C-alpha positions as CSV (number, residue, x, y, z in Angstrom):
1,M,2.4,-3.0,7.1
2,D,-1.5,-3.2,6.3
3,K,-1.4,0.6,6.8
4,K,1.1,1.2,4.2
5,Q,-1.2,-0.7,1.5
6,I,-4.3,0.8,2.7
7,G,-2.4,4.3,2.1
8,L,-1.3,3.4,-1.2
9,T,-4.7,2.3,-2.4
10,L,-6.1,5.8,-1.3
11,K,-3.4,7.8,-3.0
12,Q,-3.6,5.5,-6.2
13,Q,-7.4,6.2,-6.7
14,R,-7.0,9.9,-5.9
15,K,-4.4,10.4,-8.5
16,R,-6.5,8.0,-10.9
17,L,-9.0,10.8,-10.4
18,G,-7.1,13.8,-10.8
19,W,-7.8,15.1,-7.3
20,T,-5.5,17.0,-5.0
21,Q,-5.3,15.9,-1.4
22,K,-7.0,19.0,-0.5
23,E,-10.2,18.1,-2.6
24,L,-10.4,14.5,-1.4
25,A,-10.0,15.5,2.3
26,K,-12.6,18.4,1.9
27,G,-15.7,17.5,4.2
28,I,-13.9,14.3,5.8
29,C,-10.6,15.3,7.5
30,S,-7.7,17.5,7.6
31,Q,-5.6,17.5,4.5
32,A,-2.6,16.7,7.0
33,L,-4.3,13.7,8.4
34,L,-4.9,12.6,4.8
35,S,-1.1,13.1,4.1
36,H,-0.2,10.8,6.9
37,L,-3.0,8.3,5.9
38,E,-1.4,8.1,2.2
39,A,2.1,7.8,3.6
40,G,1.0,4.8,5.7
41,D,1.6,6.6,9.0
42,Y,-1.5,5.8,10.5
43,M,-4.4,3.4,10.3
44,P,-7.6,5.7,9.6
45,A,-10.5,5.5,11.9
46,A,-13.6,3.5,10.4
47,H,-15.7,6.5,9.8
48,I,-12.9,8.4,7.9
49,F,-11.9,5.2,5.9
50,I,-15.6,4.7,4.9
51,A,-16.2,8.2,3.7
52,L,-12.7,8.5,1.8
53,Y,-13.6,5.2,-0.1
54,Q,-17.0,6.3,-0.9
55,K,-15.9,9.5,-2.2
56,L,-13.4,8.0,-4.2
57,G,-16.0,5.9,-5.8
58,L,-14.7,2.5,-4.2
59,T,-17.8,0.3,-3.5
60,E,-17.9,-2.9,-1.6
61,S,-19.4,-4.7,-4.4
62,L,-16.3,-4.0,-6.7
63,M,-13.0,-5.4,-6.7
64,T,-10.4,-6.3,-8.9
65,L,-8.1,-9.2,-9.5
66,E,-4.2,-9.1,-8.6
67,T,-3.3,-10.7,-12.0
68,Y,-5.7,-11.3,-15.0
69,F,-6.0,-14.6,-16.7
70,P,-5.6,-14.7,-20.4
71,I,-8.4,-15.7,-22.8
72,S,-6.3,-15.5,-25.9
73,N,-3.0,-15.8,-27.8
74,T,-3.5,-12.1,-28.8
75,P,-2.0,-9.9,-26.4
76,A,-4.1,-6.9,-27.4
77,L,-7.2,-8.7,-26.6
78,N,-5.9,-9.7,-23.1
79,D,-4.9,-6.2,-22.4
80,K,-8.3,-4.9,-23.4
81,C,-10.0,-7.7,-21.3
82,E,-7.9,-6.6,-18.2
83,L,-8.4,-2.9,-18.8
84,L,-12.2,-3.4,-18.8
85,C,-12.2,-5.5,-15.5
86,R,-9.9,-2.9,-13.7
87,A,-12.2,-0.1,-15.0
88,H,-15.4,-2.1,-14.0
89,H,-16.9,-1.5,-17.4
90,Y,-18.9,-4.3,-17.2
91,A,-21.6,-3.6,-19.9
92,A,-18.4,-3.1,-22.5
93,L,-16.7,-6.2,-21.1
94,K,-19.7,-8.3,-21.9
95,T,-20.2,-6.8,-25.3
96,F,-16.2,-7.5,-26.0
97,L,-16.6,-11.1,-24.7
98,L,-19.4,-12.0,-26.9
99,A,-18.0,-10.3,-29.9
100,D,-17.2,-12.8,-32.8
101,E,-13.6,-11.4,-33.2
102,T,-12.9,-12.2,-29.5
103,I,-14.4,-15.8,-29.5
104,D,-12.6,-16.6,-32.6
105,T,-9.2,-16.2,-30.8
106,I,-10.0,-18.0,-27.3
107,R,-7.9,-20.9,-26.7
108,D,-9.4,-24.2,-25.7
109,T,-7.2,-23.8,-22.6
110,D,-8.5,-20.4,-21.8
111,F,-12.3,-21.0,-22.1
112,Q,-12.5,-21.3,-18.3
113,A,-11.3,-17.6,-17.7
114,Y,-13.5,-16.6,-20.4
115,Y,-16.6,-18.1,-19.0
116,Y,-15.7,-16.7,-15.6
117,Y,-15.2,-13.1,-17.0
118,L,-18.6,-13.4,-18.7
119,G,-20.1,-14.5,-15.6
120,V,-18.9,-11.8,-13.3
121,A,-19.8,-9.2,-16.1
122,Q,-23.3,-10.5,-15.9
123,I,-23.5,-10.5,-12.0
124,Q,-22.5,-6.9,-12.2
125,L,-25.2,-6.2,-14.7
126,G,-28.0,-7.7,-12.8
127,D,-28.4,-10.8,-14.6
128,P,-27.6,-13.6,-12.1
129,L,-29.3,-16.4,-14.0
130,A,-27.2,-16.0,-17.1
131,A,-24.2,-15.7,-14.7
132,K,-25.0,-18.9,-12.9
133,V,-24.9,-20.7,-16.5
134,H,-21.6,-19.1,-17.4
135,L,-19.7,-19.7,-14.2
136,K,-21.1,-23.5,-14.2
137,L,-19.5,-23.6,-17.6
138,A,-16.3,-22.3,-16.3
139,L,-16.2,-25.0,-13.7
140,A,-17.0,-27.6,-16.2
141,E,-14.1,-26.7,-18.3
142,T,-11.6,-28.8,-15.9
143,E,-11.7,-31.2,-13.3
144,K,-8.4,-29.7,-11.7
145,V,-8.9,-27.2,-8.8
146,T,-7.6,-24.1,-10.1
147,A,-7.9,-20.4,-8.8
148,I,-10.6,-19.6,-11.6
149,S,-12.7,-22.5,-10.2
150,R,-12.5,-21.5,-6.6
151,L,-13.4,-17.8,-7.7
152,S,-16.4,-19.4,-9.6
153,L,-17.8,-21.2,-6.9
154,A,-17.2,-18.1,-4.6
155,C,-19.3,-16.0,-7.1
156,L,-22.0,-18.6,-7.2
157,G,-22.0,-18.5,-3.3
158,G,-22.5,-14.8,-3.7
159,I,-25.3,-14.9,-6.2
160,A,-27.1,-17.6,-3.7
161,A,-26.5,-15.0,-0.7
162,Q,-28.0,-12.4,-2.6
163,A,-31.1,-14.5,-3.3
164,Q,-31.0,-15.3,0.6
165,Q,-30.3,-18.9,-0.1
166,V,-28.4,-19.5,2.9
167,K,-27.8,-23.3,2.3
168,Q,-26.7,-23.0,-1.4
169,A,-24.2,-20.1,-0.5
170,T,-22.8,-22.2,2.3
171,D,-22.4,-25.2,0.1
172,Y,-20.7,-23.0,-2.7
173,F,-18.4,-21.5,-0.3
174,D,-17.4,-24.7,1.4
175,Q,-16.4,-26.1,-2.0
176,A,-14.5,-22.7,-2.9
177,F,-12.5,-23.1,0.4
178,D,-11.8,-26.8,0.2
179,L,-8.2,-28.0,1.2
180,L,-7.3,-24.1,0.3
181,N,-5.0,-23.8,3.2
182,E,-3.2,-27.3,2.1
183,T,-2.2,-25.8,-1.2
184,A,1.4,-25.8,-1.7
185,D,3.1,-22.3,-1.6
186,S,4.5,-23.2,-5.1
187,R,1.0,-23.3,-6.4
188,Y,-0.4,-20.4,-4.4
189,D,-2.3,-17.8,-6.6
190,E,-2.7,-14.4,-5.0
191,N,-6.1,-14.0,-6.8
192,V,-7.6,-16.6,-4.1
193,N,-7.2,-13.9,-1.4
194,A,-10.3,-12.5,-2.9
195,L,-12.2,-15.7,-1.7
196,F,-12.3,-14.3,1.8
197,Y,-13.6,-11.0,0.5
198,I,-16.5,-12.4,-1.3
199,K,-17.6,-14.7,1.2
200,A,-17.5,-12.0,3.9
201,Y,-19.4,-9.8,1.5
202,S,-21.9,-12.7,1.1
203,Q,-22.0,-13.1,4.8
204,K,-23.0,-9.4,5.0
205,L,-26.0,-9.7,2.6
206,L,-27.1,-12.6,4.8
207,K,-27.0,-10.5,7.9
208,Q,-24.1,-12.6,9.3
209,N,-21.9,-9.7,10.4
210,T,-19.9,-11.6,13.1
211,D,-19.4,-14.5,10.7
212,A,-18.4,-11.9,8.0
213,L,-15.9,-10.1,10.5
214,N,-14.2,-13.5,11.4
215,T,-13.9,-14.4,7.7
216,L,-12.0,-11.0,7.2
217,E,-9.7,-11.7,10.0
218,E,-9.0,-15.2,8.4
219,G,-8.5,-13.6,5.1
220,I,-5.9,-11.2,6.7
221,T,-4.2,-13.8,8.3
222,F,-4.2,-15.9,5.0
223,S,-2.6,-13.2,3.0
224,A,0.0,-12.3,5.8
225,N,1.0,-16.1,5.6
226,H,1.7,-15.9,2.0
227,H,3.3,-12.4,2.4
228,S,0.7,-10.9,0.1
229,H,-1.1,-7.2,0.6
230,Y,-3.7,-7.9,-2.3
231,M,-7.2,-7.4,-1.0
232,I,-6.0,-5.9,2.5
233,S,-7.7,-2.6,1.6
234,N,-10.9,-4.3,0.7
235,F,-10.7,-6.4,3.7
236,Y,-10.4,-3.3,5.8
237,Y,-13.0,-1.2,4.2
238,L,-15.5,-4.1,4.4
239,A,-14.8,-4.5,8.1
240,A,-15.4,-0.6,8.6
241,L,-18.9,-0.9,7.0
242,L,-19.8,-4.1,9.0
243,V,-18.7,-2.4,12.4
244,D,-20.3,0.9,11.5
245,A,-23.5,-0.7,10.7
246,D,-23.6,-3.1,13.6
247,I,-26.9,-2.2,15.3
248,S,-26.3,-4.5,18.0
249,K,-23.4,-2.5,19.3
250,Q,-21.4,-5.8,19.9
251,Y,-18.4,-3.4,19.1
252,Q,-18.7,-0.6,21.3
253,H,-16.2,1.6,19.2
254,N,-14.7,1.1,15.7
255,S,-11.3,1.3,16.8
256,Q,-11.5,-1.8,18.9
257,L,-12.1,-4.1,16.0
258,F,-9.1,-2.7,14.3
259,E,-6.9,-2.9,17.2
260,A,-7.6,-6.3,17.4
261,L,-7.2,-7.0,13.7
262,Y,-4.0,-5.1,13.2
263,H,-2.7,-4.6,16.7
264,E,-2.4,-1.0,16.3
265,K,-3.8,2.1,17.2
266,V,-6.1,4.1,14.7
267,F,-6.3,7.9,14.3
268,D,-9.1,9.8,13.4
269,N,-7.8,13.4,13.5
270,I,-4.6,15.0,13.8
């Protein structure tokens, strides 16, 4: 169930920070409710979910891959790359990737992943021009459609959306999603779930809130069809932000959206 995954995400991040349930719940909800949310008994109301995520330091612009692509035949370097990515230490990641001792170990088959990681680091460090160069190098590494190439295209779409370049963003996302649903199950990579998040986040930047919500619903369906929980918490969080900020009041109450998405009642107090 999606609520189980959301509860697990909250619990894991809370423990990572060394907080008690009481410390996290303070000022947001009762400890009893948080306990139920972490256990996956309930789906949290949007305002509570947003407050918990923000207090935990989980922001809409950050995400992690489900599995990380190797860049070297040296396990220690692959582990360090993954560690820096998961911790969102992008300045350190960039320094690591540009170090001679890292570059010297990269295999020809892994340069696509290398350029992708470097591009992502540069996006997060506020250098979109350099990021575009390296993401395009990632695309040039192979003519095959890979999870990395789809993610690279999506990131380019995100850069375009940040610059309010609607047509460019749309074109990049069209390429990223091309024939995605026709991909054989045997070739499914959970990381492609993130495409829906990056697209929805980009649509939010472009003030296309309804389109973003539709994209998130598509992402939830796509993930469920592949029996995957990866990105579910992120989908829910971004949906909560979208509905919470929807000044058109198209959605009269936050729980209406989530009942439509998850087909169950949400709870905001206990």
